[in-house]
C-alpha positions in Angstrom: 70.7 -61.4 77.1 70.3 -62.1 73.4 70.5 -65.7 72.3 71.3 -66.8 68.7 69.0 -69.0 66.6 71.7 -71.7 66.8 71.6 -71.5 70.6 67.8 -72.0 70.6 67.9 -74.9 68.1 70.5 -76.7 70.2 68.6 -76.0 73.4 65.4 -77.4 72.0 67.1 -80.3 70.1 65.9 -78.6 66.9 62.4 -78.0 68.3 61.9 -81.6 69.4 58.1 -82.2 69.9 59.0 -84.3 73.0 60.3 -81.2 74.7 57.1 -79.2 74.3 55.8 -78.2 77.7 52.7 -76.4 76.5 51.1 -74.4 73.7 48.4 -72.2 75.2 49.9 -68.9 74.2 52.7 -69.8 71.8 54.7 -73.1 72.0 56.9 -73.6 75.1 59.8 -75.9 74.9 62.0 -77.2 77.7 65.6 -76.5 77.0 69.1 -76.0 78.4 71.2 -72.9 77.8 74.4 -72.0 79.5 73.8 -74.7 82.2 70.3 -73.2 82.9 67.2 -75.3 82.6 64.9 -72.9 80.7 61.5 -72.6 79.1 61.8 -71.3 75.5 58.6 -69.6 74.3 58.0 -69.3 70.6 55.2 -66.8 70.5 53.3 -65.2 67.6 53.4 -61.4 67.6 50.3 -59.3 67.8 49.6 -57.8 64.4 48.1 -54.6 65.7 50.7 -52.4 63.9 53.3 -52.6 61.2 56.0 -55.2 61.5 58.5 -52.6 62.6 56.2 -51.2 65.3 55.4 -54.7 66.5 59.1 -55.5 66.8 59.6 -52.3 68.7 56.7 -53.3 71.0 58.3 -56.7 71.6 61.7 -55.2 72.4 60.0 -52.8 74.8 58.3 -55.7 76.6 61.6 -57.6 76.8 63.3 -54.5 78.3 60.5 -54.1 80.9 60.5 -57.7 81.8 64.3 -57.8 82.3 64.0 -54.9 84.8 61.6 -56.9 86.9 63.4 -58.7 89.7 61.3 -60.4 92.3 61.6 -64.0 93.5 57.9 -64.5 92.9 57.8 -63.3 89.3 58.9 -65.5 86.5 62.4 -64.5 85.4 63.1 -63.6 81.7 66.7 -64.6 80.8 66.6 -63.1 77.3 65.3 -63.5 73.8 66.3 -64.5 70.2 65.6 -62.1 67.4 67.2 -64.0 64.6 64.2 -66.1 63.9 61.0 -65.2 62.0 59.1 -65.2 65.2 60.9 -63.6 68.2 61.6 -66.1 71.0 61.6 -65.5 74.7 63.8 -67.5 77.2 62.4 -67.8 80.7 63.4 -69.7 83.9 61.9 -73.2 83.8 58.9 -73.8 86.1 59.0 -77.5 87.1 55.7 -77.8 88.9 53.3 -76.3 86.2 50.5 -74.0 87.3 48.7 -73.7 90.6 45.4 -74.6 88.9 46.9 -77.8 87.4 48.3 -78.8 90.8 44.9 -78.3 92.5 42.6 -79.6 89.8 44.7 -81.5 87.3 44.7 -80.8 83.5 45.4 -83.2 80.7 48.1 -85.6 81.9 48.8 -83.5 85.0 47.5 -85.2 88.1 46.2 -83.1 91.0 48.5 -83.0 94.0 47.7 -82.9 97.7 49.1 -79.6 98.7 49.1 -79.0 102.5 47.2 -76.0 103.9 50.5 -74.5 105.1 51.8 -74.6 101.6 48.5 -73.3 100.2 48.7 -70.3 102.6 52.4 -69.7 101.7 51.5 -69.9 97.9 48.7 -67.4 98.4 51.0 -65.0 100.3 53.7 -65.3 97.6 51.1 -64.7 94.9 50.0 -61.5 96.8 53.6 -60.4 97.0 54.1 -60.8 93.3 50.8 -59.0 92.5 51.8 -56.2 94.9 55.2 -56.0 93.2 53.5 -55.6 89.8 50.4 -53.9 91.2 48.9 -52.4 88.1 47.7 -53.0 84.5 47.0 -56.8 84.7 43.8 -58.4 83.5 45.1 -62.0 83.5 47.7 -63.6 85.8 49.0 -67.2 85.9 50.7 -68.5 89.0 53.4 -71.2 88.5 55.3 -73.2 91.1 59.0 -74.0 90.9 60.7 -77.2 92.3 60.4 -75.8 95.9 56.7 -74.9 95.3 57.7 -71.2 95.3 54.9 -69.3 93.6 55.9 -67.4 90.4 53.7 -65.0 88.5 54.0 -64.9 84.7 52.3 -63.7 81.5 52.3 -60.0 82.3 53.2 -59.0 78.7 51.4 -55.8 78.8 53.0 -54.5 82.0 54.2 -51.0 81.9 56.7 -49.1 84.0 55.4 -46.0 85.6 57.1 -43.7 88.0 56.1 -43.7 91.7 53.1 -41.5 92.2 52.1 -41.6 88.5 48.8 -43.1 87.5 48.4 -45.5 84.6 44.9 -44.3 83.8 43.3 -40.9 84.2 39.9 -40.5 85.8 
């Protein structure tokens, strides 16, 4: 789905700093679009190629991420291409990262997560990794309101046909 710049401005209350959820890899805002609570990621593009090739790369990544459908993988709702920096719109993850829940970070206080929930989170993480199963060097596990594990930040994922190899030997 493609969102307009106006939709994004309204969803973020004109990029209200109070709605910033994080800024590790781009700035992430909490917003509301079409009755969905969403995370809106304003992310700088890699400048590896010309601007046109970089936009093509971005659109390819959006196309790939929209094909991924798994309850344990962060869902991409769409993007906005009307702004200077392309914007991604993801499902909102309400319980931050697994690391933050276990260890705390900034104003995030560690939680006591039961061993049963920890095992379930580990299994859900393995399901997500199994689903993606290739080409990842860095994964981040997030937890939704039901503490369902969600894997995100797989921006360099590629689609390959079954039986094909990503790398030759």
